[in-house]
VEXFI-354915 format. One record per residue: residue in one letter; x, y, z of N, C-alpha, C, O in turn. Coordinates in pm, whole numbers, padded with zeros to 5 digits, always signed. Example, Ala and Ser with C-alpha at 12.3 -4.5 7.8 and 13.67 -1.06 7.14 Angstrom:
% VEXFI-354915
A+01319-00569+00780+01230-00450+00780+01320-00330+00780+01424-00332+00846S+01285-00225+00708+01367-00106+00714+01290+00003+00787+01341+00114+00804
This chain:
% VEXFI-354915
E+09154+09622+11639+09166+09609+11767+09041+09570+11846+09046+09484+11934W+08923+09638+11810+08777+09617+11849+08770+09451+11844+08745+09387+11945K+08788+09400+11737+08757+09250+11711+08819+09157+11813+08761+09054+11847R+08924+09190+11855+09020+09117+11946+08957+09147+12088+08974+09064+12177Q+08888+09255+12109+08847+09288+12243+08701+09224+12230+08638+09232+12335N+08626+09157+12116+08521+09092+12107+08378+09189+12170+08287+09153+12245Y+08400+09306+12112+08285+09408+12132+08142+09345+12086+08034+09345+12145H+08176+09295+11968+08053+09244+11890+07975+09127+11968+07869+09076+11931E+08049+09097+12082+07992+08947+12137+07908+08991+12252+07820+08917+12295K+07934+09127+12314+07895+09171+12426+07739+09224+12419+07698+09279+12317P+07663+09206+12523+07516+09217+12512+07477+09372+12484+07388+09408+12407E+07553+09449+12556+07529+09581+12499+07587+09644+12376+07574+09764+12350Y+07643+09569+12310+07664+09596+12150+07585+09515+12063+07624+09492+11948E+07478+09471+12108+07390+09384+11994+07359+09447+11868+07361+09375+11768S+07329+09583+11855+07325+09654+11717+07430+09644+11657+07418+09623+11537F+07573+09654+11712+07687+09640+11642+07701+09522+11585+07723+09521+11464R+07692+09420+11644+07672+09283+11626+07591+09245+11472+07642+09184+11379Q+07481+09290+11475+07389+09283+11383+07443+09371+11254+07416+09330+11141L+07518+09490+11271+07556+09576+11161+07664+09477+11109+07672+09477+10987L+07750+09391+11176+07856+09338+11117+07789+09205+11049+07840+09158+10947E+07699+09160+11094+07661+09001+11020+07556+09040+10907+07529+08948+10829A+07500+09149+10888+07414+09193+10801+07476+09171+10648+07407+09128+10555P+07611+09206+10636+07672+09174+10501+07677+09036+10462+07660+08987+10351Q+07709+08969+10599+07751+08829+10557+07627+08745+10532+07632+08651+10452Q+07524+08774+10593+07385+08712+10538+07353+08749+10422+07289+08665+10359E+07378+08871+10356+07320+08905+10237+07429+08831+10134+07395+08805+10019A+07554+08800+10181+07629+08734+10074+07602+08579+10073+07620+08512+09972R+07560+08529+10189+07485+08385+10198+07360+08371+10114+07338+08263+10057E+07275+08476+10101+07181+08475+10028+07189+08467+09860+07122+08408+09775L+07314+08564+09856+07336+08570+09696+07403+08443+09631+07384+08400+09517M+07487+08392+09733+07559+08253+09686+07493+08121+09681+07539+08023+09621R+07367+08126+09757+07288+08028+09752+07236+07958+09629+07230+07835+09618D+07198+08052+09531+07169+07990+09408+07275+08000+09305+07240+07982+09189R+07397+08026+09329+07498+08026+09228+07558+07891+09218+07577+07819+09317F+07590+07856+09091+07679+07744+09049+07780+07769+08936+07751+07812+08825P+07908+07736+08983+07959+07662+09117+07948+07748+09216+07956+07870+09203Y+07928+07678+09336+07928+07756+09479+08034+07838+09479+08136+07775+09455P+08054+07969+09500+08166+08049+09532+08225+08022+09674+08160+07958+09757R+08336+08066+09696+08426+08048+09817+08412+08201+09871+08456+08301+09814F+08333+08195+10007+08334+08321+10087+08442+08313+10181+08468+08214+10250V+08514+08439+10179+08643+08447+10262+08602+08580+10360+08582+08696+10322D+08597+08543+10454+08574+08645+10564+08697+08691+10618+08764+08599+10664C+08752+08815+10627+08880+08865+10655+08883+09014+10708+08801+09103+10688N+09005+09017+10785+09021+09171+10821+09106+09246+10745+09200+09194+10686Q+09082+09371+10740+09167+09452+10645+09298+09446+10676+09331+09439+10795H+09373+09447+10596+09532+09433+10594+09586+09288+10662+09704+09273+10695G+09493+09194+10678+09541+09080+10732+09592+09002+10610+09584+09037+10492S+09661+08860+10675+09717+08764+10578+09608+08731+10457+09631+08739+10337Q+09471+08689+10526+09374+08657+10436+09331+08750+10333+09319+08711+10217A+09307+08869+10367+09292+09005+10291+09389+08996+10169+09342+08986+10056R+09504+08998+10188+09628+09020+10095+09607+08894+10004+09605+08896+09881F+09591+08785+10083+09577+08656+09963+09440+08697+09881+09456+08704+09759L+09340+08718+09919+09226+08757+09852+09225+08848+09778+09137+08837+09692L+09302+08962+09769+09327+09071+09689+09413+09035+09573+09389+09079+09461S+09538+08936+09602+09589+08885+09497+09537+08800+09402+09580+08797+09287K+09453+08736+09440+09352+08625+09365+09260+08714+09291+09258+08692+09169V+09178+08814+09338+09102+08900+09275+09142+08976+09168+09078+08995+09065N+09276+09028+09204+09340+09124+09106+09462+09095+09099+09529+09161+09178P+09537+09004+09020+09666+08978+09000+09748+09052+08900+09869+09039+08879S+09662+09134+08841+09731+09224+08737+09820+09327+08799+09920+09372+08744S+09772+09366+08929+09869+09486+08992+09974+09407+09062+09939+09346+09163T+10086+09400+09028+10212+09368+09071+10315+09442+09096+10301+09559+09062H+10430+09409+09151+10542+09506+09153+10607+09553+09047+10672+09657+09043T+10583+09452+08933+10635+09498+08787+10539+09562+08707+10571+09593+08592S+10411+09590+08755+10322+09662+08670+10292+09797+08735+10215+09873+08677S+10343+09830+08842+10297+09944+08914+10334+10083+08852+10266+10183+08871G+10451+10080+08775+10481+10204+08723+10543+10317+08828+10547+10439+08809G+10591+10243+08945+10657+10312+09045+10573+10356+09162+10614+10408+09266A+10428+10320+09122+10325+10398+09226+10341+10319+09362+10291+10367+09463A+10414+10190+09369+10422+10146+09494+10539+10212+09563+10556+10175+09679Y+10605+10283+09526+10736+10351+09577+10716+10508+09586+10796+10591+09543G+10591+10534+09649+10590+10676+09647+10495+10762+09538+10446+10873+09563G+10479+10692+09420+10431+10739+09308+10272+10765+09331+10223+10724+09437S+10199+10823+09246+10055+10854+09259+09985+10718+09185+09957+10723+09066G+09963+10612+09254+09879+10500+09197+09758+10511+09238+09723+10578+09335G+09669+10430+09148+09539+10424+09170+09485+10346+09275+09365+10354+09297G+09561+10269+09345+09538+10194+09467+09646+10110+09524+09766+10129+09503E+09590+10007+09606+09701+09952+09686+09760+09857+09573+09689+09812+09483V+09883+09832+09583+09979+09741+09503+09983+09606+09576+10049+09607+09680I+09924+09490+09542+09950+09372+09586+10076+09279+09523+10099+09268+09403Q+10134+09230+09606+10254+09140+09560+10213+09006+09537+10184+08937+09634T+10206+08962+09427+10174+08848+09386+10239+08756+09272+10279+08807+09167D+10248+08632+09293+10325+08549+09207+10252+08504+09034+10316+08471+08935D+10093+08520+09050+10029+08515+08950+10053+08605+08847+10107+08714+08867V+10012+08562+08723+10023+08642+08611+09907+08707+08565+09808+08637+08587S+09878+08823+08505+09762+08885+08478+09709+08806+08346+09781+08733+08278F+09594+08828+08325+09529+08766+08225+09578+08813+08101+09579+08739+08002Q+09624+08947+08099+09691+08992+07958+09835+08916+07937+09875+08866+07832T+09896+08917+08046+10042+08835+08019+10032+08697+07987+10123+08640+07927F+09918+08635+08026+09897+08483+07983+09841+08507+07843+09877+08425+07758M+09767+08594+07808+09700+08577+07661+09837+08608+07565+09851+08539+07464E+09923+08693+07592+10044+08755+07506+10130+08607+07505+10171+08563+07397Y+10151+08543+07615+10236+08411+07613+10166+08315+07519+10234+08254+07437L+10032+08299+07525+09976+08202+07458+09981+08236+07282+10000+08151+07195Q+09963+08345+07267+09995+08422+07134+10129+08411+07067+10144+08400+06945K+10221+08414+07153+10358+08401+07116+10403+08256+07087+10487+08232+07000L+10333+08140+07175+10353+08035+07141+10271+07967+07023+10306+07864+06966T+10158+08038+06995+10088+07986+06874+10157+08051+06739+10141+07993+06632V+10231+08168+06747+10295+08217+06640+10427+08121+06608+10446+08075+06495Q+10502+08099+06705+10627+08028+06695+10584+07877+06666+10664+07800+06613G+10449+07834+06704+10454+07693+06699+10453+07625+06581+10458+07502+06581
């Protein structure tokens, strides 16, 4: 809500603006020498970009692999609904194709 009210753009909140910009500046410095150049995604917590980013970063946590944690169980973190398959599922599929092939 504070972001929609643009507190970080008001002169009396200059220190708050600097606090928000520091991680972005550090990320730009780290990415400068990387090849291939990584994609930087700036997003709000629980926003659509954040859900998309989490599903790409960790596609192994899905509704089928949560073990009930998404429905009131004691899971280790937030479950992200994604259509992507985990690396383990991909490897198992390749092994199955190799053995059958």
